[in-house]
KEZALO-725973 format. One record per residue: residue number from 0; residue in one letter; chain; y, z, x of N, C-alpha, C in turn. Coordinates in pm, whole numbers. Layout:
REM residues N
+-----+-----+-------+--------+--------+--------+--------+--------+--------+--------+--------+--------+
!   n ! res ! chain !    nc2 !    nc3 !    nc1 !   cac2 !   cac3 !   cac1 !    cc2 !    cc3 !    cc1 !
+-----+-----+-------+--------+--------+--------+--------+--------+--------+--------+--------+--------+
! NUM !   A !     A !      Y !      Z !      X !      Y !      Z !      X !      Y !      Z !      X !
...
+-----+-----+-------+--------+--------+--------+--------+--------+--------+--------+--------+--------+
This chain:
REM residues 182
+-----+-----+-------+--------+--------+--------+--------+--------+--------+--------+--------+--------+
!   n ! res ! chain !    nc2 !    nc3 !    nc1 !   cac2 !   cac3 !   cac1 !    cc2 !    cc3 !    cc1 !
+-----+-----+-------+--------+--------+--------+--------+--------+--------+--------+--------+--------+
!   0 !   M !     A !   7668 !  13812 !  14693 !   7774 !  13850 !  14786 !   7862 !  13729 !  14812 !
!   1 !   S !     A !   7991 !  13751 !  14815 !   8089 !  13647 !  14842 !   8067 !  13589 !  14982 !
!   2 !   T !     A !   8095 !  13460 !  14997 !   8078 !  13398 !  15128 !   8179 !  13454 !  15228 !
!   3 !   L !     A !   8298 !  13491 !  15180 !   8398 !  13550 !  15269 !   8354 !  13687 !  15318 !
!   4 !   K !     A !   8292 !  13766 !  15229 !   8242 !  13897 !  15270 !   8127 !  13882 !  15369 !
!   5 !   A !     A !   8039 !  13786 !  15346 !   7929 !  13759 !  15439 !   7983 !  13715 !  15575 !
!   6 !   K !     A !   8088 !  13631 !  15573 !   8151 !  13587 !  15697 !   8209 !  13707 !  15771 !
!   7 !   Y !     A !   8273 !  13800 !  15696 !   8330 !  13919 !  15759 !   8220 !  14003 !  15823 !
!   8 !   I !     A !   8113 !  14029 !  15748 !   8006 !  14115 !  15799 !   7935 !  14053 !  15918 !
!   9 !   N !     A !   7904 !  13923 !  15910 !   7823 !  13858 !  16013 !   7903 !  13811 !  16135 !
!  10 !   D !     A !   8022 !  13758 !  16115 !   8095 !  13696 !  16226 !   8218 !  13774 !  16270 !
!  11 !   I !     A !   8303 !  13808 !  16175 !   8433 !  13866 !  16208 !   8419 !  14005 !  16269 !
!  12 !   K !     A !   8329 !  14087 !  16215 !   8310 !  14222 !  16269 !   8272 !  14218 !  16417 !
!  13 !   T !     A !   8177 !  14132 !  16453 !   8133 !  14124 !  16594 !   8246 !  14072 !  16683 !
!  14 !   A !     A !   8323 !  13975 !  16633 !   8436 !  13924 !  16712 !   8541 !  14033 !  16733 !
!  15 !   L !     A !   8569 !  14112 !  16630 !   8668 !  14219 !  16643 !   8620 !  14330 !  16737 !
!  16 !   I !     A !   8490 !  14360 !  16736 !   8436 !  14462 !  16826 !   8461 !  14421 !  16971 !
!  17 !   K !     A !   8436 !  14292 !  17001 !   8456 !  14243 !  17138 !   8603 !  14237 !  17175 !
!  18 !   E !     A !   8688 !  14183 !  17086 !   8829 !  14165 !  17118 !   8906 !  14297 !  17127 !
!  19 !   L !     A !   8878 !  14389 !  17035 !   8954 !  14514 !  17030 !   8887 !  14627 !  17107 !
!  20 !   N !     A !   8767 !  14600 !  17162 !   8692 !  14698 !  17240 !   8671 !  14827 !  17160 !
!  21 !   V !     A !   8614 !  14812 !  17041 !   8591 !  14924 !  16951 !   8450 !  14977 !  16973 !
!  22 !   S !     A !   8437 !  15109 !  16997 !   8305 !  15167 !  17018 !   8246 !  15221 !  16888 !
!  23 !   N !     A !   8331 !  15275 !  16802 !   8286 !  15331 !  16675 !   8295 !  15223 !  16567 !
!  24 !   P !     A !   8183 !  15187 !  16502 !   8187 !  15080 !  16401 !   8274 !  15111 !  16280 !
!  25 !   M !     A !   8305 !  15239 !  16258 !   8391 !  15276 !  16145 !   8539 !  15244 !  16172 !
!  26 !   L !     A !   8572 !  15216 !  16299 !   8711 !  15186 !  16336 !   8742 !  15037 !  16337 !
!  27 !   I !     A !   8644 !  14954 !  16298 !   8668 !  14810 !  16293 !   8761 !  14781 !  16176 !
!  28 !   P !     A !   8871 !  14710 !  16200 !   8964 !  14681 !  16091 !   8897 !  14599 !  15979 !
!  29 !   S !     A !   8933 !  14632 !  15856 !   8880 !  14558 !  15741 !   8989 !  14551 !  15634 !
!  30 !   V !     A !   8968 !  14463 !  15537 !   9061 !  14454 !  15425 !   9021 !  14560 !  15324 !
!  31 !   E !     A !   9115 !  14647 !  15288 !   9087 !  14757 !  15196 !   9110 !  14716 !  15051 !
!  32 !   K !     A !   9225 !  14651 !  15026 !   9257 !  14608 !  14890 !   9362 !  14498 !  14893 !
!  33 !   V !     A !   9375 !  14428 !  14782 !   9480 !  14327 !  14764 !   9553 !  14362 !  14635 !
!  34 !   V !     A !   9686 !  14370 !  14643 !   9767 !  14402 !  14526 !   9853 !  14280 !  14492 !
!  35 !   I !     A !   9844 !  14236 !  14368 !   9926 !  14125 !  14319 !  10027 !  14186 !  14223 !
!  36 !   S !     A !  10155 !  14162 !  14247 !  10257 !  14219 !  14159 !  10363 !  14114 !  14124 !
!  37 !   V !     A !  10419 !  14132 !  14005 !  10523 !  14043 !  13955 !  10633 !  14128 !  13896 !
!  38 !   G !     A !  10756 !  14102 !  13936 !  10870 !  14167 !  13874 !  10910 !  14089 !  13750 !
!  39 !   A !     A !  10932 !  14158 !  13640 !  10961 !  14090 !  13514 !  11102 !  14033 !  13509 !
!  40 !   G !     A !  11198 !  14101 !  13568 !  11336 !  14053 !  13565 !  11390 !  14043 !  13424 !
!  41 !   D !     A !  11457 !  13933 !  13391 !  11515 !  13913 !  13259 !  11410 !  13891 !  13151 !
!  42 !   S !     A !  11288 !  13854 !  13193 !  11180 !  13829 !  13097 !  11132 !  13957 !  13030 !
!  43 !   A !     A !  11170 !  14072 !  13082 !  11123 !  14200 !  13029 !  11167 !  14224 !  12886 !
!  44 !   K !     A !  11272 !  14155 !  12844 !  11323 !  14175 !  12708 !  11230 !  14115 !  12602 !
!  45 !   D !     A !  11152 !  14015 !  12640 !  11066 !  13945 !  12546 !  10920 !  13986 !  12568 !
!  46 !   T !     A !  10861 !  14053 !  12470 !  10723 !  14101 !  12486 !  10622 !  13987 !  12495 !
!  47 !   K !     A !  10650 !  13874 !  12431 !  10558 !  13759 !  12440 !  10552 !  13705 !  12582 !
!  48 !   V !     A !  10668 !  13697 !  12647 !  10673 !  13647 !  12784 !  10603 !  13743 !  12879 !
!  49 !   I !     A !  10628 !  13873 !  12862 !  10562 !  13975 !  12946 !  10410 !  13966 !  12930 !
!  50 !   Q !     A !  10363 !  13957 !  12806 !  10219 !  13949 !  12781 !  10161 !  13820 !  12839 !
!  51 !   N !     A !  10234 !  13710 !  12830 !  10189 !  13584 !  12887 !  10178 !  13594 !  13039 !
!  52 !   M !     A !  10276 !  13661 !  13102 !  10272 !  13681 !  13247 !  10152 !  13768 !  13286 !
!  53 !   A !     A !  10128 !  13874 !  13210 !  10013 !  13961 !  13238 !   9882 !  13886 !  13222 !
!  54 !   D !     A !   9871 !  13802 !  13119 !   9750 !  13724 !  13097 !   9729 !  13624 !  13211 !
!  55 !   T !     A !   9837 !  13564 !  13259 !   9828 !  13468 !  13370 !   9780 !  13537 !  13497 !
!  56 !   I !     A !   9838 !  13653 !  13529 !   9797 !  13727 !  13649 !   9652 !  13773 !  13635 !
!  57 !   S !     A !   9611 !  13813 !  13514 !   9472 !  13853 !  13491 !   9378 !  13736 !  13517 !
!  58 !   L !     A !   9415 !  13616 !  13473 !   9334 !  13496 !  13497 !   9321 !  13468 !  13646 !
!  59 !   I !     A !   9433 !  13475 !  13716 !   9436 !  13447 !  13860 !   9350 !  13548 !  13936 !
!  60 !   A !     A !   9364 !  13676 !  13900 !   9296 !  13783 !  13975 !   9149 !  13800 !  13935 !
!  61 !   G !     A !   9115 !  13759 !  13813 !   8978 !  13782 !  13766 !   8956 !  13926 !  13724 !
!  62 !   Q !     A !   9064 !  13996 !  13696 !   9061 !  14137 !  13658 !   9185 !  14164 !  13574 !
!  63 !   K !     A !   9176 !  14257 !  13479 !   9288 !  14282 !  13388 !   9407 !  14341 !  13462 !
!  64 !   A !     A !   9523 !  14279 !  13442 !   9648 !  14328 !  13500 !   9712 !  14428 !  13405 !
!  65 !   I !     A !   9790 !  14521 !  13462 !   9859 !  14619 !  13378 !  10010 !  14594 !  13383 !
!  66 !   I !     A !  10075 !  14626 !  13272 !  10220 !  14614 !  13263 !  10279 !  14748 !  13306 !
!  67 !   T !     A !  10368 !  14745 !  13406 !  10429 !  14868 !  13455 !  10561 !  14892 !  13383 !
!  68 !   N !     A !  10589 !  15017 !  13356 !  10710 !  15054 !  13284 !  10804 !  15133 !  13374 !
!  69 !   A !     A !  10933 !  15130 !  13341 !  11034 !  15202 !  13418 !  11014 !  15352 !  13402 !
!  70 !   N !     A !  11027 !  15426 !  13511 !  11013 !  15571 !  13507 !  11141 !  15640 !  13461 !
!  71 !   K !     A !  11255 !  15576 !  13488 !  11381 !  15634 !  13444 !  11480 !  15523 !  13410 !
!  72 !   S !     A !  11581 !  15560 !  13336 !  11682 !  15464 !  13293 !  11781 !  15437 !  13406 !
!  73 !   V !     A !  11819 !  15310 !  13422 !  11919 !  15271 !  13520 !  12018 !  15179 !  13449 !
!  74 !   A !     A !  12136 !  15230 !  13421 !  12234 !  15155 !  13344 !  12279 !  15028 !  13415 !
!  75 !   G !     A !  12291 !  15033 !  13547 !  12334 !  14917 !  13624 !  12241 !  14797 !  13610 !
!  76 !   F !     A !  12113 !  14823 !  13589 !  12014 !  14715 !  13572 !  11980 !  14690 !  13426 !
!  77 !   K !     A !  12046 !  14764 !  13336 !  12019 !  14755 !  13192 !  11872 !  14781 !  13161 !
!  78 !   V !     A !  11820 !  14888 !  13221 !  11679 !  14926 !  13204 !  11674 !  15067 !  13147 !
!  79 !   R !     A !  11591 !  15084 !  13045 !  11570 !  15217 !  12987 !  11434 !  15269 !  13029 !
!  80 !   E !     A !  11418 !  15400 !  13022 !  11290 !  15462 !  13053 !  11183 !  15409 !  12957 !
!  81 !   G !     A !  11067 !  15372 !  13013 !  10958 !  15319 !  12933 !  10967 !  15169 !  12909 !
!  82 !   F !     A !  11072 !  15107 !  12957 !  11094 !  14963 !  12943 !  11001 !  14889 !  13039 !
!  83 !   P !     A !  10933 !  14779 !  12999 !  10845 !  14707 !  13092 !  10927 !  14639 !  13202 !
!  84 !   V !     A !  10887 !  14660 !  13327 !  10961 !  14603 !  13440 !  10875 !  14514 !  13530 !
!  85 !   G !     A !  10745 !  14513 !  13512 !  10662 !  14430 !  13597 !  10516 !  14434 !  13558 !
!  86 !   I !     A !  10437 !  14359 !  13634 !  10292 !  14349 !  13613 !  10226 !  14364 !  13749 !
!  87 !   K !     A !  10113 !  14434 !  13754 !  10041 !  14447 !  13881 !   9892 !  14454 !  13856 !
!  88 !   V !     A !   9816 !  14417 !  13958 !   9672 !  14431 !  13956 !   9627 !  14462 !  14099 !
!  89 !   T !     A !   9535 !  14557 !  14113 !   9481 !  14594 !  14244 !   9336 !  14550 !  14251 !
!  90 !   L !     A !   9305 !  14469 !  14351 !   9170 !  14416 !  14367 !   9100 !  14483 !  14485 !
!  91 !   R !     A !   8976 !  14524 !  14461 !   8892 !  14581 !  14567 !   8754 !  14517 !  14557 !
!  92 !   G !     A !   8676 !  14532 !  14662 !   8537 !  14487 !  14659 !   8520 !  14337 !  14637 !
!  93 !   A !     A !   8426 !  14302 !  14551 !   8391 !  14161 !  14528 !   8509 !  14082 !  14472 !
!  94 !   N !     A !   8585 !  14140 !  14378 !   8701 !  14069 !  14323 !   8803 !  14037 !  14431 !
!  95 !   M !     A !   8821 !  14128 !  14525 !   8916 !  14109 !  14634 !   8873 !  13991 !  14722 !
!  96 !   Y !     A !   8746 !  13989 !  14761 !   8697 !  13880 !  14846 !   8700 !  13747 !  14772 !
!  97 !   N !     A !   8667 !  13746 !  14642 !   8673 !  13622 !  14564 !   8816 !  13570 !  14556 !
!  98 !   F !     A !   8912 !  13660 !  14533 !   9052 !  13619 !  14526 !   9099 !  13563 !  14660 !
!  99 !   L !     A !   9069 !  13633 !  14770 !   9112 !  13585 !  14902 !   9053 !  13448 !  14934 !
! 100 !   A !     A !   8925 !  13428 !  14900 !   8861 !  13299 !  14925 !   8930 !  13189 !  14844 !
! 101 !   K !     A !   8962 !  13218 !  14718 !   9030 !  13121 !  14631 !   9171 !  13093 !  14684 !
! 102 !   L !     A !   9240 !  13197 !  14728 !   9375 !  13182 !  14780 !   9376 !  13092 !  14905 !
! 103 !   I !     A !   9283 !  13118 !  14997 !   9279 !  13045 !  15124 !   9234 !  12900 !  15105 !
! 104 !   S !     A !   9129 !  12879 !  15026 !   9069 !  12746 !  15019 !   9125 !  12657 !  14909 !
! 105 !   I !     A !   9179 !  12715 !  14801 !   9224 !  12632 !  14689 !   9375 !  12640 !  14667 !
! 106 !   A !     A !   9430 !  12760 !  14652 !   9569 !  12775 !  14609 !   9671 !  12736 !  14717 !
! 107 !   L !     A !   9659 !  12793 !  14837 !   9759 !  12765 !  14941 !   9762 !  12617 !  14982 !
! 108 !   P !     A !   9647 !  12547 !  14991 !   9655 !  12404 !  15023 !   9725 !  12321 !  14915 !
! 109 !   R !     A !   9738 !  12373 !  14794 !   9804 !  12301 !  14686 !   9955 !  12320 !  14685 !
! 110 !   V !     A !  10007 !  12408 !  14771 !  10151 !  12431 !  14778 !  10217 !  12312 !  14847 !
! 111 !   K !     A !  10322 !  12259 !  14784 !  10392 !  12144 !  14839 !  10465 !  12184 !  14967 !
! 112 !   D !     A !  10455 !  12102 !  15070 !  10519 !  12124 !  15201 !  10482 !  12259 !  15261 !
! 113 !   F !     A !  10356 !  12298 !  15249 !  10310 !  12427 !  15302 !  10291 !  12417 !  15452 !
! 114 !   R !     A !  10357 !  12504 !  15526 !  10347 !  12503 !  15672 !  10287 !  12633 !  15724 !
! 115 !   G !     A !  10230 !  12713 !  15637 !  10170 !  12839 !  15677 !  10252 !  12957 !  15627 !
! 116 !   L !     A !  10186 !  13072 !  15622 !  10253 !  13195 !  15578 !  10330 !  13255 !  15695 !
! 117 !   P !     A !  10445 !  13315 !  15670 !  10525 !  13372 !  15780 !  10456 !  13491 !  15845 !
! 118 !   K !     A !  10470 !  13500 !  15977 !  10411 !  13612 !  16051 !  10496 !  13738 !  16038 !
! 119 !   S !     A !  10613 !  13726 !  15979 !  10705 !  13839 !  15968 !  10672 !  13931 !  15851 !
! 120 !   G !     A !  10564 !  13905 !  15779 !  10531 !  13984 !  15662 !  10458 !  14114 !  15690 !
! 121 !   F !     A !  10433 !  14147 !  15816 !  10364 !  14271 !  15849 !  10461 !  14389 !  15844 !
! 122 !   D !     A !  10411 !  14505 !  15803 !  10498 !  14620 !  15780 !  10496 !  14725 !  15891 !
! 123 !   G !     A !  10423 !  14703 !  15999 !  10418 !  14800 !  16108 !  10298 !  14892 !  16099 !
! 124 !   R !     A !  10230 !  14894 !  15985 !  10113 !  14980 !  15966 !   9985 !  14899 !  15942 !
! 125 !   G !     A !   9991 !  14769 !  15964 !   9873 !  14686 !  15949 !   9856 !  14624 !  15811 !
! 126 !   N !     A !   9960 !  14627 !  15729 !   9954 !  14565 !  15597 !  10039 !  14439 !  15598 !
! 127 !   Y !     A !  10001 !  14340 !  15515 !  10071 !  14212 !  15515 !  10119 !  14178 !  15374 !
! 128 !   N !     A !  10245 !  14137 !  15363 !  10307 !  14100 !  15235 !  10359 !  13958 !  15242 !
! 129 !   F !     A !  10340 !  13885 !  15133 !  10404 !  13753 !  15123 !  10422 !  13721 !  14975 !
! 130 !   G !     A !  10511 !  13628 !  14950 !  10540 !  13591 !  14812 !  10507 !  13446 !  14786 !
! 131 !   L !     A !  10473 !  13417 !  14662 !  10451 !  13280 !  14616 !  10554 !  13251 !  14508 !
! 132 !   N !     A !  10609 !  13131 !  14508 !  10718 !  13098 !  14416 !  10673 !  13071 !  14274 !
! 133 !   E !     A !  10551 !  13025 !  14256 !  10503 !  13000 !  14121 !  10352 !  13019 !  14114 !
! 134 !   Q !     A !  10302 !  13029 !  13991 !  10161 !  13057 !  13970 !  10080 !  12931 !  13944 !
! 135 !   L !     A !  10143 !  12815 !  13940 !  10075 !  12691 !  13900 !   9977 !  12637 !  14004 !
! 136 !   M !     A !   9978 !  12691 !  14125 !   9887 !  12642 !  14230 !   9743 !  12691 !  14210 !
! 137 !   F !     A !   9724 !  12790 !  14124 !   9590 !  12842 !  14099 !   9522 !  12757 !  13993 !
! 138 !   P !     A !   9395 !  12722 !  14013 !   9327 !  12631 !  13921 !   9306 !  12687 !  13780 !
! 139 !   E !     A !   9305 !  12819 !  13761 !   9282 !  12878 !  13629 !   9402 !  12863 !  13536 !
! 140 !   V !     A !   9520 !  12844 !  13594 !   9643 !  12842 !  13516 !   9662 !  12705 !  13453 !
! 141 !   E !     A !   9675 !  12705 !  13320 !   9701 !  12581 !  13247 !   9851 !  12572 !  13220 !
! 142 !   Y !     A !   9911 !  12462 !  13260 !  10056 !  12446 !  13249 !  10105 !  12458 !  13105 !
! 143 !   D !     A !  10028 !  12407 !  13011 !  10071 !  12408 !  12871 !  10076 !  12548 !  12811 !
! 144 !   K !     A !  10001 !  12642 !  12867 !   9996 !  12778 !  12812 !  10099 !  12872 !  12876 !
! 145 !   I !     A !  10175 !  12822 !  12972 !  10274 !  12903 !  13041 !  10406 !  12898 !  12964 !
! 146 !   I !     A !  10460 !  13015 !  12932 !  10590 !  13022 !  12865 !  10701 !  13009 !  12968 !
! 147 !   K !     A !  10686 !  13078 !  13082 !  10787 !  13075 !  13187 !  10717 !  13085 !  13322 !
! 148 !   T !     A !  10753 !  12997 !  13416 !  10693 !  13006 !  13549 !  10753 !  13126 !  13622 !
! 149 !   H !     A !  10673 !  13189 !  13703 !  10717 !  13307 !  13778 !  10645 !  13311 !  13911 !
! 150 !   G !     A !  10702 !  13382 !  14004 !  10639 !  13401 !  14133 !  10559 !  13529 !  14134 !
! 151 !   M !     A !  10507 !  13563 !  14251 !  10431 !  13687 !  14264 !  10435 !  13733 !  14409 !
! 152 !   N !     A !  10419 !  13862 !  14428 !  10409 !  13919 !  14561 !  10264 !  13959 !  14583 !
! 153 !   I !     A !  10210 !  13924 !  14698 !  10072 !  13960 !  14730 !  10074 !  14049 !  14854 !
! 154 !   T !     A !  10013 !  14166 !  14843 !  10004 !  14260 !  14954 !   9858 !  14275 !  14993 !
! 155 !   I !     A !   9829 !  14251 !  15120 !   9693 !  14269 !  15172 !   9695 !  14397 !  15256 !
! 156 !   V !     A !   9624 !  14499 !  15208 !   9620 !  14629 !  15275 !   9494 !  14634 !  15361 !
! 157 !   T !     A !   9513 !  14661 !  15490 !   9399 !  14667 !  15583 !   9386 !  14807 !  15641 !
! 158 !   T !     A !   9272 !  14831 !  15706 !   9250 !  14959 !  15773 !   9292 !  14952 !  15920 !
! 159 !   A !     A !   9358 !  14844 !  15960 !   9401 !  14828 !  16099 !   9508 !  14931 !  16133 !
! 160 !   K !     A !   9511 !  14971 !  16261 !   9607 !  15072 !  16306 !   9746 !  15014 !  16330 !
! 161 !   N !     A !   9752 !  14885 !  16362 !   9881 !  14822 !  16391 !   9880 !  14676 !  16346 !
! 162 !   D !     A !   9996 !  14612 !  16360 !  10011 !  14475 !  16313 !   9929 !  14375 !  16393 !
! 163 !   K !     A !   9912 !  14401 !  16523 !   9836 !  14310 !  16608 !   9690 !  14301 !  16561 !
! 164 !   E !     A !   9630 !  14417 !  16534 !   9492 !  14420 !  16485 !   9482 !  14354 !  16348 !
! 165 !   A !     A !   9578 !  14383 !  16260 !   9578 !  14326 !  16126 !   9595 !  14175 !  16131 !
! 166 !   F !     A !   9684 !  14127 !  16219 !   9705 !  13983 !  16233 !   9576 !  13914 !  16275 !
! 167 !   R !     A !   9509 !  13972 !  16374 !   9384 !  13911 !  16423 !   9277 !  13911 !  16314 !
! 168 !   L !     A !   9265 !  14020 !  16238 !   9170 !  14029 !  16128 !   9197 !  13919 !  16025 !
! 169 !   L !     A !   9322 !  13909 !  15980 !   9357 !  13810 !  15877 !   9343 !  13668 !  15930 !
! 170 !   E !     A !   9372 !  13649 !  16058 !   9356 !  13517 !  16119 !   9208 !  13476 !  16119 !
! 171 !   L !     A !   9120 !  13570 !  16154 !   8976 !  13541 !  16154 !   8923 !  13519 !  16012 !
! 172 !   I !     A !   8979 !  13588 !  15914 !   8939 !  13568 !  15775 !   8976 !  13428 !  15729 !
! 173 !   G !     A !   9087 !  13374 !  15782 !   9126 !  13238 !  15748 !   9263 !  13226 !  15684 !
! 174 !   I !     A !   9343 !  13332 !  15688 !   9479 !  13326 !  15634 !   9557 !  13227 !  15720 !
! 175 !   P !     A !   9616 !  13123 !  15660 !   9689 !  13022 !  15740 !   9831 !  13068 !  15774 !
! 176 !   F !     A !   9849 !  13117 !  15896 !   9982 !  13160 !  15940 !  10059 !  13042 !  15997 !
! 177 !   A !     A !  10191 !  13049 !  15988 !  10278 !  12943 !  16040 !  10268 !  12941 !  16193 !
! 178 !   R !     A !  10279 !  12824 !  16247 !  10277 !  12808 !  16393 !  10410 !  12854 !  16449 !
! 179 !   G !     A !  10411 !  12889 !  16576 !  10537 !  12925 !  16640 !  10549 !  13074 !  16663 !
! 180 !   H !     A !  10670 !  13116 !  16695 !  10695 !  13256 !  16728 !  10706 !  13341 !  16603 !
! 181 !   K !     A !  10704 !  13471 !  16622 !  10709 !  13568 !  16514 !  10837 !  13563 !  16446 !
+-----+-----+-------+--------+--------+--------+--------+--------+--------+--------+--------+--------+
């Protein structure tokens, strides 16, 4: 069992029960899944670059990423139906906890001038979104094997009813939020 999952079960659950005054243990907020996504942008034209991006995200996530294709043609974006437009991977269970632990303890501290993640990334339903500018902060990524650096969007989906509960859950897990006001 992941140390982060053990921390959640042993420490965070009891703290949330006291703070949120939850009587039913099934209503304790938890992390449901983590979704990592990358928009291909102009790189979509080159299959080698798309495959390299998918391989990089697979390395980072510890699980195979899939290449997403356009559902319909949009002339304004020069996209045809079936054209690759991005990469995504959904993490649950042990892979999710391993990724979150790696993100908190290894990747985010390696970001230059990191002052914490913005508190404005909550969506009103207890989910949190934030973006990273490049993939080089993860230890699995080898700079020489990267064709093109790219950013990624990370969505943490929780079972919390509102942003306040989700914020407290993620804060207890160890997500480093920026100091100051919302």
